[in-house]
mmCIF file of the protein (N, C-alpha, C, O) and its ligand, coordinates in Angstrom:
data_MODEL
# 
_entry.id   MODEL 
# 
loop_
_entity.id 
_entity.type 
_entity.pdbx_number_of_molecules 
1 polymer     1 
2 non-polymer 1 
# 
_entity_poly.entity_id                      1 
_entity_poly.type                           'polypeptide(L)' 
_entity_poly.nstd_linkage                   no 
_entity_poly.nstd_monomer                   no 
_entity_poly.pdbx_seq_one_letter_code       
;(UNK)(UNK)(UNK)(UNK)(UNK)(UNK)(UNK)(UNK)(UNK)(UNK)(UNK)(UNK)(UNK)(UNK)(UNK)(UNK)
(UNK)(UNK)(UNK)(UNK)(UNK)(UNK)(UNK)(UNK)(UNK)(UNK)(UNK)(UNK)(UNK)(UNK)(UNK)(UNK)
(UNK)(UNK)(UNK)(UNK)(UNK)(UNK)(UNK)(UNK)(UNK)(UNK)(UNK)(UNK)(UNK)(UNK)(UNK)(UNK)
(UNK)(UNK)(UNK)(UNK)(UNK)(UNK)
;
_entity_poly.pdbx_seq_one_letter_code_can   XXXXXXXXXXXXXXXXXXXXXXXXXXXXXXXXXXXXXXXXXXXXXXXXXXXXXX 
_entity_poly.pdbx_strand_id                 A 
# 
loop_
_entity_poly_seq.entity_id 
_entity_poly_seq.num 
_entity_poly_seq.mon_id 
_entity_poly_seq.hetero 
1 1  UNK n 
1 2  UNK n 
1 3  UNK n 
1 4  UNK n 
1 5  UNK n 
1 6  UNK n 
1 7  UNK n 
1 8  UNK n 
1 9  UNK n 
1 10 UNK n 
1 11 UNK n 
1 12 UNK n 
1 13 UNK n 
1 14 UNK n 
1 15 UNK n 
1 16 UNK n 
1 17 UNK n 
1 18 UNK n 
1 19 UNK n 
1 20 UNK n 
1 21 UNK n 
1 22 UNK n 
1 23 UNK n 
1 24 UNK n 
1 25 UNK n 
1 26 UNK n 
1 27 UNK n 
1 28 UNK n 
1 29 UNK n 
1 30 UNK n 
1 31 UNK n 
1 32 UNK n 
1 33 UNK n 
1 34 UNK n 
1 35 UNK n 
1 36 UNK n 
1 37 UNK n 
1 38 UNK n 
1 39 UNK n 
1 40 UNK n 
1 41 UNK n 
1 42 UNK n 
1 43 UNK n 
1 44 UNK n 
1 45 UNK n 
1 46 UNK n 
1 47 UNK n 
1 48 UNK n 
1 49 UNK n 
1 50 UNK n 
1 51 UNK n 
1 52 UNK n 
1 53 UNK n 
1 54 UNK n 
# 
loop_
_struct_asym.id 
_struct_asym.entity_id 
A 1 
B 2 
# 
loop_
_chem_comp.id 
_chem_comp.type 
_chem_comp.mon_nstd_flag 
UNK 'L-peptide linking' . 
ZN  non-polymer         . 
# 
_pdbx_entity_nonpoly.entity_id   2 
_pdbx_entity_nonpoly.name        ? 
_pdbx_entity_nonpoly.comp_id     ZN 
# 
_pdbx_nonpoly_scheme.asym_id         B 
_pdbx_nonpoly_scheme.entity_id       2 
_pdbx_nonpoly_scheme.mon_id          ZN 
_pdbx_nonpoly_scheme.ndb_seq_num     1 
_pdbx_nonpoly_scheme.pdb_seq_num     101 
_pdbx_nonpoly_scheme.auth_seq_num    101 
_pdbx_nonpoly_scheme.pdb_mon_id      ZN 
_pdbx_nonpoly_scheme.auth_mon_id     ZN 
_pdbx_nonpoly_scheme.pdb_strand_id   A 
_pdbx_nonpoly_scheme.pdb_ins_code    . 
# 
loop_
_atom_site.group_PDB 
_atom_site.id 
_atom_site.type_symbol 
_atom_site.label_atom_id 
_atom_site.label_alt_id 
_atom_site.label_comp_id 
_atom_site.label_asym_id 
_atom_site.label_entity_id 
_atom_site.label_seq_id 
_atom_site.pdbx_PDB_ins_code 
_atom_site.Cartn_x 
_atom_site.Cartn_y 
_atom_site.Cartn_z 
_atom_site.occupancy 
_atom_site.B_iso_or_equiv 
_atom_site.pdbx_formal_charge 
_atom_site.auth_seq_id 
_atom_site.auth_comp_id 
_atom_site.auth_asym_id 
_atom_site.auth_atom_id 
_atom_site.pdbx_PDB_model_num 
ATOM   1   N  N  . UNK A 1 1  ? 0.846   -1.198 0.000  1.00 0.00 ? 1   UNK A N  1 
ATOM   2   C  CA . UNK A 1 1  ? 0.000   0.000  0.000  1.00 0.00 ? 1   UNK A CA 1 
ATOM   3   C  C  . UNK A 1 1  ? 0.880   1.245  0.000  1.00 0.00 ? 1   UNK A C  1 
ATOM   4   O  O  . UNK A 1 1  ? 1.989   1.230  0.535  1.00 0.00 ? 1   UNK A O  1 
ATOM   5   N  N  . UNK A 1 2  ? 0.399   2.286  -0.581 1.00 0.00 ? 2   UNK A N  1 
ATOM   6   C  CA . UNK A 1 2  ? 1.211   3.499  -0.667 1.00 0.00 ? 2   UNK A CA 1 
ATOM   7   C  C  . UNK A 1 2  ? 1.324   4.208  0.677  1.00 0.00 ? 2   UNK A C  1 
ATOM   8   O  O  . UNK A 1 2  ? 0.430   4.162  1.522  1.00 0.00 ? 2   UNK A O  1 
ATOM   9   N  N  . UNK A 1 3  ? 2.422   4.839  0.823  1.00 0.00 ? 3   UNK A N  1 
ATOM   10  C  CA . UNK A 1 3  ? 2.661   5.619  2.029  1.00 0.00 ? 3   UNK A CA 1 
ATOM   11  C  C  . UNK A 1 3  ? 2.499   7.094  1.700  1.00 0.00 ? 3   UNK A C  1 
ATOM   12  O  O  . UNK A 1 3  ? 3.025   7.587  0.702  1.00 0.00 ? 3   UNK A O  1 
ATOM   13  N  N  . UNK A 1 4  ? 1.781   7.769  2.533  1.00 0.00 ? 4   UNK A N  1 
ATOM   14  C  CA . UNK A 1 4  ? 1.590   9.193  2.331  1.00 0.00 ? 4   UNK A CA 1 
ATOM   15  C  C  . UNK A 1 4  ? 2.329   9.956  3.411  1.00 0.00 ? 4   UNK A C  1 
ATOM   16  O  O  . UNK A 1 4  ? 2.315   9.592  4.587  1.00 0.00 ? 4   UNK A O  1 
ATOM   17  N  N  . UNK A 1 5  ? 2.959   10.999 2.988  1.00 0.00 ? 5   UNK A N  1 
ATOM   18  C  CA . UNK A 1 5  ? 3.690   11.830 3.937  1.00 0.00 ? 5   UNK A CA 1 
ATOM   19  C  C  . UNK A 1 5  ? 2.901   13.092 4.201  1.00 0.00 ? 5   UNK A C  1 
ATOM   20  O  O  . UNK A 1 5  ? 2.360   13.717 3.288  1.00 0.00 ? 5   UNK A O  1 
ATOM   21  N  N  . UNK A 1 6  ? 2.850   13.444 5.439  1.00 0.00 ? 6   UNK A N  1 
ATOM   22  C  CA . UNK A 1 6  ? 2.128   14.646 5.820  1.00 0.00 ? 6   UNK A CA 1 
ATOM   23  C  C  . UNK A 1 6  ? 2.994   15.513 6.707  1.00 0.00 ? 6   UNK A C  1 
ATOM   24  O  O  . UNK A 1 6  ? 3.921   15.047 7.369  1.00 0.00 ? 6   UNK A O  1 
ATOM   25  N  N  . UNK A 1 7  ? 2.663   16.774 6.697  1.00 0.00 ? 7   UNK A N  1 
ATOM   26  C  CA . UNK A 1 7  ? 3.345   17.701 7.579  1.00 0.00 ? 7   UNK A CA 1 
ATOM   27  C  C  . UNK A 1 7  ? 2.288   18.548 8.257  1.00 0.00 ? 7   UNK A C  1 
ATOM   28  O  O  . UNK A 1 7  ? 1.443   19.160 7.604  1.00 0.00 ? 7   UNK A O  1 
ATOM   29  N  N  . UNK A 1 8  ? 2.352   18.570 9.564  1.00 0.00 ? 8   UNK A N  1 
ATOM   30  C  CA . UNK A 1 8  ? 1.372   19.334 10.323 1.00 0.00 ? 8   UNK A CA 1 
ATOM   31  C  C  . UNK A 1 8  ? 1.677   20.818 10.210 1.00 0.00 ? 8   UNK A C  1 
ATOM   32  O  O  . UNK A 1 8  ? 2.818   21.250 10.379 1.00 0.00 ? 8   UNK A O  1 
ATOM   33  N  N  . UNK A 1 9  ? 0.648   21.584 9.925  1.00 0.00 ? 9   UNK A N  1 
ATOM   34  C  CA . UNK A 1 9  ? 0.835   23.029 9.794  1.00 0.00 ? 9   UNK A CA 1 
ATOM   35  C  C  . UNK A 1 9  ? 0.871   23.702 11.159 1.00 0.00 ? 9   UNK A C  1 
ATOM   36  O  O  . UNK A 1 9  ? 1.354   24.825 11.302 1.00 0.00 ? 9   UNK A O  1 
ATOM   37  N  N  . UNK A 1 10 ? 0.365   23.015 12.131 1.00 0.00 ? 10  UNK A N  1 
ATOM   38  C  CA . UNK A 1 10 ? 0.277   23.608 13.456 1.00 0.00 ? 10  UNK A CA 1 
ATOM   39  C  C  . UNK A 1 10 ? 1.572   23.438 14.241 1.00 0.00 ? 10  UNK A C  1 
ATOM   40  O  O  . UNK A 1 10 ? 2.039   24.375 14.889 1.00 0.00 ? 10  UNK A O  1 
ATOM   41  N  N  . UNK A 1 11 ? 2.143   22.256 14.181 1.00 0.00 ? 11  UNK A N  1 
ATOM   42  C  CA . UNK A 1 11 ? 3.337   22.013 14.986 1.00 0.00 ? 11  UNK A CA 1 
ATOM   43  C  C  . UNK A 1 11 ? 4.526   21.536 14.160 1.00 0.00 ? 11  UNK A C  1 
ATOM   44  O  O  . UNK A 1 11 ? 5.586   21.215 14.699 1.00 0.00 ? 11  UNK A O  1 
ATOM   45  N  N  . UNK A 1 12 ? 4.334   21.494 12.856 1.00 0.00 ? 12  UNK A N  1 
ATOM   46  C  CA . UNK A 1 12 ? 5.405   21.095 11.937 1.00 0.00 ? 12  UNK A CA 1 
ATOM   47  C  C  . UNK A 1 12 ? 5.878   19.658 12.081 1.00 0.00 ? 12  UNK A C  1 
ATOM   48  O  O  . UNK A 1 12 ? 6.953   19.291 11.608 1.00 0.00 ? 12  UNK A O  1 
ATOM   49  N  N  . UNK A 1 13 ? 5.072   18.869 12.730 1.00 0.00 ? 13  UNK A N  1 
ATOM   50  C  CA . UNK A 1 13 ? 5.381   17.449 12.845 1.00 0.00 ? 13  UNK A CA 1 
ATOM   51  C  C  . UNK A 1 13 ? 5.221   16.780 11.485 1.00 0.00 ? 13  UNK A C  1 
ATOM   52  O  O  . UNK A 1 13 ? 4.221   16.966 10.791 1.00 0.00 ? 13  UNK A O  1 
ATOM   53  N  N  . UNK A 1 14 ? 6.212   16.015 11.134 1.00 0.00 ? 14  UNK A N  1 
ATOM   54  C  CA . UNK A 1 14 ? 6.113   15.258 9.894  1.00 0.00 ? 14  UNK A CA 1 
ATOM   55  C  C  . UNK A 1 14 ? 5.799   13.812 10.237 1.00 0.00 ? 14  UNK A C  1 
ATOM   56  O  O  . UNK A 1 14 ? 6.402   13.222 11.134 1.00 0.00 ? 14  UNK A O  1 
ATOM   57  N  N  . UNK A 1 15 ? 4.860   13.265 9.520  1.00 0.00 ? 15  UNK A N  1 
ATOM   58  C  CA . UNK A 1 15 ? 4.496   11.886 9.792  1.00 0.00 ? 15  UNK A CA 1 
ATOM   59  C  C  . UNK A 1 15 ? 4.023   11.222 8.515  1.00 0.00 ? 15  UNK A C  1 
ATOM   60  O  O  . UNK A 1 15 ? 3.705   11.881 7.525  1.00 0.00 ? 15  UNK A O  1 
ATOM   61  N  N  . UNK A 1 16 ? 3.986   9.932  8.563  1.00 0.00 ? 16  UNK A N  1 
ATOM   62  C  CA . UNK A 1 16 ? 3.549   9.188  7.397  1.00 0.00 ? 16  UNK A CA 1 
ATOM   63  C  C  . UNK A 1 16 ? 2.340   8.343  7.760  1.00 0.00 ? 16  UNK A C  1 
ATOM   64  O  O  . UNK A 1 16 ? 2.169   7.919  8.903  1.00 0.00 ? 16  UNK A O  1 
ATOM   65  N  N  . UNK A 1 17 ? 1.526   8.117  6.779  1.00 0.00 ? 17  UNK A N  1 
ATOM   66  C  CA . UNK A 1 17 ? 0.361   7.268  6.943  1.00 0.00 ? 17  UNK A CA 1 
ATOM   67  C  C  . UNK A 1 17 ? 0.354   6.253  5.818  1.00 0.00 ? 17  UNK A C  1 
ATOM   68  O  O  . UNK A 1 17 ? 0.669   6.572  4.671  1.00 0.00 ? 17  UNK A O  1 
ATOM   69  N  N  . UNK A 1 18 ? 0.005   5.072  6.146  1.00 0.00 ? 18  UNK A N  1 
ATOM   70  C  CA . UNK A 1 18 ? -0.184  4.069  5.113  1.00 0.00 ? 18  UNK A CA 1 
ATOM   71  C  C  . UNK A 1 18 ? -1.685  3.883  4.934  1.00 0.00 ? 18  UNK A C  1 
ATOM   72  O  O  . UNK A 1 18 ? -2.388  3.402  5.823  1.00 0.00 ? 18  UNK A O  1 
ATOM   73  N  N  . UNK A 1 19 ? -2.140  4.273  3.776  1.00 0.00 ? 19  UNK A N  1 
ATOM   74  C  CA . UNK A 1 19 ? -3.573  4.225  3.512  1.00 0.00 ? 19  UNK A CA 1 
ATOM   75  C  C  . UNK A 1 19 ? -3.830  3.530  2.186  1.00 0.00 ? 19  UNK A C  1 
ATOM   76  O  O  . UNK A 1 19 ? -3.056  3.648  1.236  1.00 0.00 ? 19  UNK A O  1 
ATOM   77  N  N  . UNK A 1 20 ? -4.902  2.828  2.151  1.00 0.00 ? 20  UNK A N  1 
ATOM   78  C  CA . UNK A 1 20 ? -5.309  2.296  0.865  1.00 0.00 ? 20  UNK A CA 1 
ATOM   79  C  C  . UNK A 1 20 ? -5.895  3.438  0.045  1.00 0.00 ? 20  UNK A C  1 
ATOM   80  O  O  . UNK A 1 20 ? -6.238  4.489  0.586  1.00 0.00 ? 20  UNK A O  1 
ATOM   81  N  N  . UNK A 1 21 ? -6.004  3.230  -1.227 1.00 0.00 ? 21  UNK A N  1 
ATOM   82  C  CA . UNK A 1 21 ? -6.489  4.301  -2.093 1.00 0.00 ? 21  UNK A CA 1 
ATOM   83  C  C  . UNK A 1 21 ? -7.893  4.734  -1.729 1.00 0.00 ? 21  UNK A C  1 
ATOM   84  O  O  . UNK A 1 21 ? -8.246  5.903  -1.882 1.00 0.00 ? 21  UNK A O  1 
ATOM   85  N  N  . UNK A 1 22 ? -8.690  3.807  -1.251 1.00 0.00 ? 22  UNK A N  1 
ATOM   86  C  CA . UNK A 1 22 ? -10.052 4.170  -0.885 1.00 0.00 ? 22  UNK A CA 1 
ATOM   87  C  C  . UNK A 1 22 ? -10.098 4.941  0.434  1.00 0.00 ? 22  UNK A C  1 
ATOM   88  O  O  . UNK A 1 22 ? -10.948 5.807  0.641  1.00 0.00 ? 22  UNK A O  1 
ATOM   89  N  N  . UNK A 1 23 ? -9.170  4.604  1.309  1.00 0.00 ? 23  UNK A N  1 
ATOM   90  C  CA . UNK A 1 23 ? -9.108  5.343  2.562  1.00 0.00 ? 23  UNK A CA 1 
ATOM   91  C  C  . UNK A 1 23 ? -8.585  6.747  2.342  1.00 0.00 ? 23  UNK A C  1 
ATOM   92  O  O  . UNK A 1 23 ? -9.069  7.718  2.923  1.00 0.00 ? 23  UNK A O  1 
ATOM   93  N  N  . UNK A 1 24 ? -7.594  6.823  1.495  1.00 0.00 ? 24  UNK A N  1 
ATOM   94  C  CA . UNK A 1 24 ? -7.036  8.130  1.181  1.00 0.00 ? 24  UNK A CA 1 
ATOM   95  C  C  . UNK A 1 24 ? -8.082  8.933  0.430  1.00 0.00 ? 24  UNK A C  1 
ATOM   96  O  O  . UNK A 1 24 ? -8.650  8.464  -0.556 1.00 0.00 ? 24  UNK A O  1 
ATOM   97  N  N  . UNK A 1 25 ? -8.329  10.135 0.897  1.00 0.00 ? 25  UNK A N  1 
ATOM   98  C  CA . UNK A 1 25 ? -9.326  10.945 0.218  1.00 0.00 ? 25  UNK A CA 1 
ATOM   99  C  C  . UNK A 1 25 ? -10.565 11.123 1.060  1.00 0.00 ? 25  UNK A C  1 
ATOM   100 O  O  . UNK A 1 25 ? -11.181 12.189 1.053  1.00 0.00 ? 25  UNK A O  1 
ATOM   101 N  N  . UNK A 1 26 ? -10.931 10.092 1.778  1.00 0.00 ? 26  UNK A N  1 
ATOM   102 C  CA . UNK A 1 26 ? -12.078 10.279 2.658  1.00 0.00 ? 26  UNK A CA 1 
ATOM   103 C  C  . UNK A 1 26 ? -11.678 10.338 4.127  1.00 0.00 ? 26  UNK A C  1 
ATOM   104 O  O  . UNK A 1 26 ? -12.448 10.785 4.976  1.00 0.00 ? 26  UNK A O  1 
ATOM   105 N  N  . UNK A 1 27 ? -10.492 9.891  4.404  1.00 0.00 ? 27  UNK A N  1 
ATOM   106 C  CA . UNK A 1 27 ? -9.999  9.972  5.769  1.00 0.00 ? 27  UNK A CA 1 
ATOM   107 C  C  . UNK A 1 27 ? -9.585  11.397 6.090  1.00 0.00 ? 27  UNK A C  1 
ATOM   108 O  O  . UNK A 1 27 ? -8.928  12.063 5.289  1.00 0.00 ? 27  UNK A O  1 
ATOM   109 N  N  . UNK A 1 28 ? -9.975  11.855 7.266  1.00 0.00 ? 28  UNK A N  1 
ATOM   110 C  CA . UNK A 1 28 ? -9.450  13.123 7.756  1.00 0.00 ? 28  UNK A CA 1 
ATOM   111 C  C  . UNK A 1 28 ? -8.158  12.800 8.492  1.00 0.00 ? 28  UNK A C  1 
ATOM   112 O  O  . UNK A 1 28 ? -8.158  12.121 9.519  1.00 0.00 ? 28  UNK A O  1 
ATOM   113 N  N  . UNK A 1 29 ? -7.091  13.289 7.960  1.00 0.00 ? 29  UNK A N  1 
ATOM   114 C  CA . UNK A 1 29 ? -5.814  13.003 8.574  1.00 0.00 ? 29  UNK A CA 1 
ATOM   115 C  C  . UNK A 1 29 ? -5.549  14.003 9.682  1.00 0.00 ? 29  UNK A C  1 
ATOM   116 O  O  . UNK A 1 29 ? -5.574  15.215 9.468  1.00 0.00 ? 29  UNK A O  1 
ATOM   117 N  N  . UNK A 1 30 ? -5.300  13.485 10.844 1.00 0.00 ? 30  UNK A N  1 
ATOM   118 C  CA . UNK A 1 30 ? -5.017  14.349 11.974 1.00 0.00 ? 30  UNK A CA 1 
ATOM   119 C  C  . UNK A 1 30 ? -3.583  14.129 12.434 1.00 0.00 ? 30  UNK A C  1 
ATOM   120 O  O  . UNK A 1 30 ? -3.046  13.023 12.367 1.00 0.00 ? 30  UNK A O  1 
ATOM   121 N  N  . UNK A 1 31 ? -2.993  15.193 12.893 1.00 0.00 ? 31  UNK A N  1 
ATOM   122 C  CA . UNK A 1 31 ? -1.635  15.113 13.400 1.00 0.00 ? 31  UNK A CA 1 
ATOM   123 C  C  . UNK A 1 31 ? -1.592  14.201 14.624 1.00 0.00 ? 31  UNK A C  1 
ATOM   124 O  O  . UNK A 1 31 ? -2.404  14.357 15.536 1.00 0.00 ? 31  UNK A O  1 
ATOM   125 N  N  . UNK A 1 32 ? -0.667  13.263 14.657 1.00 0.00 ? 32  UNK A N  1 
ATOM   126 C  CA . UNK A 1 32 ? -0.584  12.355 15.796 1.00 0.00 ? 32  UNK A CA 1 
ATOM   127 C  C  . UNK A 1 32 ? -0.076  13.055 17.059 1.00 0.00 ? 32  UNK A C  1 
ATOM   128 O  O  . UNK A 1 32 ? -0.219  12.540 18.169 1.00 0.00 ? 32  UNK A O  1 
ATOM   129 N  N  . UNK A 1 33 ? 0.499   14.200 16.877 1.00 0.00 ? 33  UNK A N  1 
ATOM   130 C  CA . UNK A 1 33 ? 1.073   14.895 18.020 1.00 0.00 ? 33  UNK A CA 1 
ATOM   131 C  C  . UNK A 1 33 ? 0.075   15.867 18.650 1.00 0.00 ? 33  UNK A C  1 
ATOM   132 O  O  . UNK A 1 33 ? -0.172  15.827 19.856 1.00 0.00 ? 33  UNK A O  1 
ATOM   133 N  N  . UNK A 1 34 ? -0.489  16.734 17.822 1.00 0.00 ? 34  UNK A N  1 
ATOM   134 C  CA . UNK A 1 34 ? -1.350  17.781 18.379 1.00 0.00 ? 34  UNK A CA 1 
ATOM   135 C  C  . UNK A 1 34 ? -2.801  17.635 17.963 1.00 0.00 ? 34  UNK A C  1 
ATOM   136 O  O  . UNK A 1 34 ? -3.649  18.448 18.332 1.00 0.00 ? 34  UNK A O  1 
ATOM   137 N  N  . UNK A 1 35 ? -3.083  16.589 17.188 1.00 0.00 ? 35  UNK A N  1 
ATOM   138 C  CA . UNK A 1 35 ? -4.452  16.272 16.760 1.00 0.00 ? 35  UNK A CA 1 
ATOM   139 C  C  . UNK A 1 35 ? -5.061  17.287 15.801 1.00 0.00 ? 35  UNK A C  1 
ATOM   140 O  O  . UNK A 1 35 ? -6.250  17.228 15.488 1.00 0.00 ? 35  UNK A O  1 
ATOM   141 N  N  . UNK A 1 36 ? -4.257  18.190 15.353 1.00 0.00 ? 36  UNK A N  1 
ATOM   142 C  CA . UNK A 1 36 ? -4.757  19.151 14.395 1.00 0.00 ? 36  UNK A CA 1 
ATOM   143 C  C  . UNK A 1 36 ? -5.036  18.461 13.065 1.00 0.00 ? 36  UNK A C  1 
ATOM   144 O  O  . UNK A 1 36 ? -4.336  17.527 12.674 1.00 0.00 ? 36  UNK A O  1 
ATOM   145 N  N  . UNK A 1 37 ? -6.055  18.931 12.389 1.00 0.00 ? 37  UNK A N  1 
ATOM   146 C  CA . UNK A 1 37 ? -6.290  18.390 11.048 1.00 0.00 ? 37  UNK A CA 1 
ATOM   147 C  C  . UNK A 1 37 ? -5.734  19.339 9.986  1.00 0.00 ? 37  UNK A C  1 
ATOM   148 O  O  . UNK A 1 37 ? -5.957  19.158 8.789  1.00 0.00 ? 37  UNK A O  1 
ATOM   149 N  N  . UNK A 1 38 ? -5.016  20.339 10.447 1.00 0.00 ? 38  UNK A N  1 
ATOM   150 C  CA . UNK A 1 38 ? -4.366  21.235 9.499  1.00 0.00 ? 38  UNK A CA 1 
ATOM   151 C  C  . UNK A 1 38 ? -3.056  20.618 9.046  1.00 0.00 ? 38  UNK A C  1 
ATOM   152 O  O  . UNK A 1 38 ? -1.972  21.118 9.348  1.00 0.00 ? 38  UNK A O  1 
ATOM   153 N  N  . UNK A 1 39 ? -3.178  19.547 8.331  1.00 0.00 ? 39  UNK A N  1 
ATOM   154 C  CA . UNK A 1 39 ? -2.002  18.879 7.835  1.00 0.00 ? 39  UNK A CA 1 
ATOM   155 C  C  . UNK A 1 39 ? -1.946  19.003 6.321  1.00 0.00 ? 39  UNK A C  1 
ATOM   156 O  O  . UNK A 1 39 ? -2.966  19.037 5.633  1.00 0.00 ? 39  UNK A O  1 
ATOM   157 N  N  . UNK A 1 40 ? -0.753  19.066 5.846  1.00 0.00 ? 40  UNK A N  1 
ATOM   158 C  CA . UNK A 1 40 ? -0.525  19.221 4.421  1.00 0.00 ? 40  UNK A CA 1 
ATOM   159 C  C  . UNK A 1 40 ? 0.160   17.972 3.919  1.00 0.00 ? 40  UNK A C  1 
ATOM   160 O  O  . UNK A 1 40 ? 1.131   17.492 4.504  1.00 0.00 ? 40  UNK A O  1 
ATOM   161 N  N  . UNK A 1 41 ? -0.355  17.465 2.842  1.00 0.00 ? 41  UNK A N  1 
ATOM   162 C  CA . UNK A 1 41 ? 0.267   16.265 2.302  1.00 0.00 ? 41  UNK A CA 1 
ATOM   163 C  C  . UNK A 1 41 ? 1.518   16.624 1.535  1.00 0.00 ? 41  UNK A C  1 
ATOM   164 O  O  . UNK A 1 41 ? 1.534   17.564 0.740  1.00 0.00 ? 41  UNK A O  1 
ATOM   165 N  N  . UNK A 1 42 ? 2.540   15.877 1.779  1.00 0.00 ? 42  UNK A N  1 
ATOM   166 C  CA . UNK A 1 42 ? 3.784   16.080 1.053  1.00 0.00 ? 42  UNK A CA 1 
ATOM   167 C  C  . UNK A 1 42 ? 3.827   15.050 -0.058 1.00 0.00 ? 42  UNK A C  1 
ATOM   168 O  O  . UNK A 1 42 ? 3.717   13.846 0.172  1.00 0.00 ? 42  UNK A O  1 
ATOM   169 N  N  . UNK A 1 43 ? 3.986   15.545 -1.234 1.00 0.00 ? 43  UNK A N  1 
ATOM   170 C  CA . UNK A 1 43 ? 4.046   14.641 -2.367 1.00 0.00 ? 43  UNK A CA 1 
ATOM   171 C  C  . UNK A 1 43 ? 5.403   13.955 -2.382 1.00 0.00 ? 43  UNK A C  1 
ATOM   172 O  O  . UNK A 1 43 ? 6.442   14.591 -2.561 1.00 0.00 ? 43  UNK A O  1 
ATOM   173 N  N  . UNK A 1 44 ? 5.368   12.704 -2.199 1.00 0.00 ? 44  UNK A N  1 
ATOM   174 C  CA . UNK A 1 44 ? 6.629   11.982 -2.187 1.00 0.00 ? 44  UNK A CA 1 
ATOM   175 C  C  . UNK A 1 44 ? 6.570   10.834 -3.159 1.00 0.00 ? 44  UNK A C  1 
ATOM   176 O  O  . UNK A 1 44 ? 5.563   10.136 -3.276 1.00 0.00 ? 44  UNK A O  1 
ATOM   177 N  N  . UNK A 1 45 ? 7.647   10.657 -3.835 1.00 0.00 ? 45  UNK A N  1 
ATOM   178 C  CA . UNK A 1 45 ? 7.768   9.453  -4.625 1.00 0.00 ? 45  UNK A CA 1 
ATOM   179 C  C  . UNK A 1 45 ? 8.061   8.309  -3.663 1.00 0.00 ? 45  UNK A C  1 
ATOM   180 O  O  . UNK A 1 45 ? 8.387   8.530  -2.497 1.00 0.00 ? 45  UNK A O  1 
ATOM   181 N  N  . UNK A 1 46 ? 7.949   7.167  -4.134 1.00 0.00 ? 46  UNK A N  1 
ATOM   182 C  CA . UNK A 1 46 ? 8.184   6.030  -3.261 1.00 0.00 ? 46  UNK A CA 1 
ATOM   183 C  C  . UNK A 1 46 ? 9.623   6.025  -2.751 1.00 0.00 ? 46  UNK A C  1 
ATOM   184 O  O  . UNK A 1 46 ? 10.589  5.924  -3.507 1.00 0.00 ? 46  UNK A O  1 
ATOM   185 N  N  . UNK A 1 47 ? 9.707   6.138  -1.461 1.00 0.00 ? 47  UNK A N  1 
ATOM   186 C  CA . UNK A 1 47 ? 11.037  6.150  -0.867 1.00 0.00 ? 47  UNK A CA 1 
ATOM   187 C  C  . UNK A 1 47 ? 11.453  4.716  -0.580 1.00 0.00 ? 47  UNK A C  1 
ATOM   188 O  O  . UNK A 1 47 ? 10.737  3.940  0.053  1.00 0.00 ? 47  UNK A O  1 
ATOM   189 N  N  . UNK A 1 48 ? 12.600  4.414  -1.057 1.00 0.00 ? 48  UNK A N  1 
ATOM   190 C  CA . UNK A 1 48 ? 13.063  3.045  -0.859 1.00 0.00 ? 48  UNK A CA 1 
ATOM   191 C  C  . UNK A 1 48 ? 13.877  2.919  0.411  1.00 0.00 ? 48  UNK A C  1 
ATOM   192 O  O  . UNK A 1 48 ? 13.973  1.851  1.016  1.00 0.00 ? 48  UNK A O  1 
ATOM   193 N  N  . UNK A 1 49 ? 14.461  4.042  0.796  1.00 0.00 ? 49  UNK A N  1 
ATOM   194 C  CA . UNK A 1 49 ? 15.249  3.972  2.023  1.00 0.00 ? 49  UNK A CA 1 
ATOM   195 C  C  . UNK A 1 49 ? 14.335  4.071  3.231  1.00 0.00 ? 49  UNK A C  1 
ATOM   196 O  O  . UNK A 1 49 ? 13.375  4.843  3.237  1.00 0.00 ? 49  UNK A O  1 
ATOM   197 N  N  . UNK A 1 50 ? 14.626  3.323  4.200  1.00 0.00 ? 50  UNK A N  1 
ATOM   198 C  CA . UNK A 1 50 ? 13.832  3.361  5.417  1.00 0.00 ? 50  UNK A CA 1 
ATOM   199 C  C  . UNK A 1 50 ? 14.449  4.365  6.374  1.00 0.00 ? 50  UNK A C  1 
ATOM   200 O  O  . UNK A 1 50 ? 15.652  4.624  6.339  1.00 0.00 ? 50  UNK A O  1 
ATOM   201 N  N  . UNK A 1 51 ? 13.621  4.916  7.214  1.00 0.00 ? 51  UNK A N  1 
ATOM   202 C  CA . UNK A 1 51 ? 14.116  5.903  8.155  1.00 0.00 ? 51  UNK A CA 1 
ATOM   203 C  C  . UNK A 1 51 ? 14.613  5.226  9.437  1.00 0.00 ? 51  UNK A C  1 
ATOM   204 O  O  . UNK A 1 51 ? 15.054  5.873  10.388 1.00 0.00 ? 51  UNK A O  1 
ATOM   205 N  N  . UNK A 1 52 ? 14.522  3.932  9.413  1.00 0.00 ? 52  UNK A N  1 
ATOM   206 C  CA . UNK A 1 52 ? 14.876  3.208  10.630 1.00 0.00 ? 52  UNK A CA 1 
ATOM   207 C  C  . UNK A 1 52 ? 16.402  3.079  10.760 1.00 0.00 ? 52  UNK A C  1 
ATOM   208 O  O  . UNK A 1 52 ? 17.108  2.765  9.802  1.00 0.00 ? 52  UNK A O  1 
ATOM   209 N  N  . UNK A 1 53 ? 16.852  3.324  11.926 1.00 0.00 ? 53  UNK A N  1 
ATOM   210 C  CA . UNK A 1 53 ? 18.296  3.245  12.171 1.00 0.00 ? 53  UNK A CA 1 
ATOM   211 C  C  . UNK A 1 53 ? 18.564  2.260  13.288 1.00 0.00 ? 53  UNK A C  1 
ATOM   212 O  O  . UNK A 1 53 ? 17.886  2.257  14.315 1.00 0.00 ? 53  UNK A O  1 
ATOM   213 N  N  . UNK A 1 54 ? 19.548  1.439  13.074 1.00 0.00 ? 54  UNK A N  1 
ATOM   214 C  CA . UNK A 1 54 ? 19.784  0.410  14.075 1.00 0.00 ? 54  UNK A CA 1 
ATOM   215 C  C  . UNK A 1 54 ? 20.900  0.815  15.039 1.00 0.00 ? 54  UNK A C  1 
ATOM   216 O  O  . UNK A 1 54 ? 21.232  0.060  15.952 1.00 0.00 ? 54  UNK A O  1 
HETATM 217 ZN ZN . ZN  B 2 .  ? 0.637   18.856 14.886 1.00 0.00 2 101 ZN  A ZN 1 
# 
């Protein structure tokens, strides 16, 4: 499933959501940190590198 990147306009928190195409578009995305729905989607191509660090 595609990963969507979002950036909160209220607190600048960047987060990702994995949504199916049907979920995307009808889901109200809220910031996981401040619960604001003033989030902006960041258009990202498929990132192959993971942000995980060991
Ligand atoms: Zn926020």
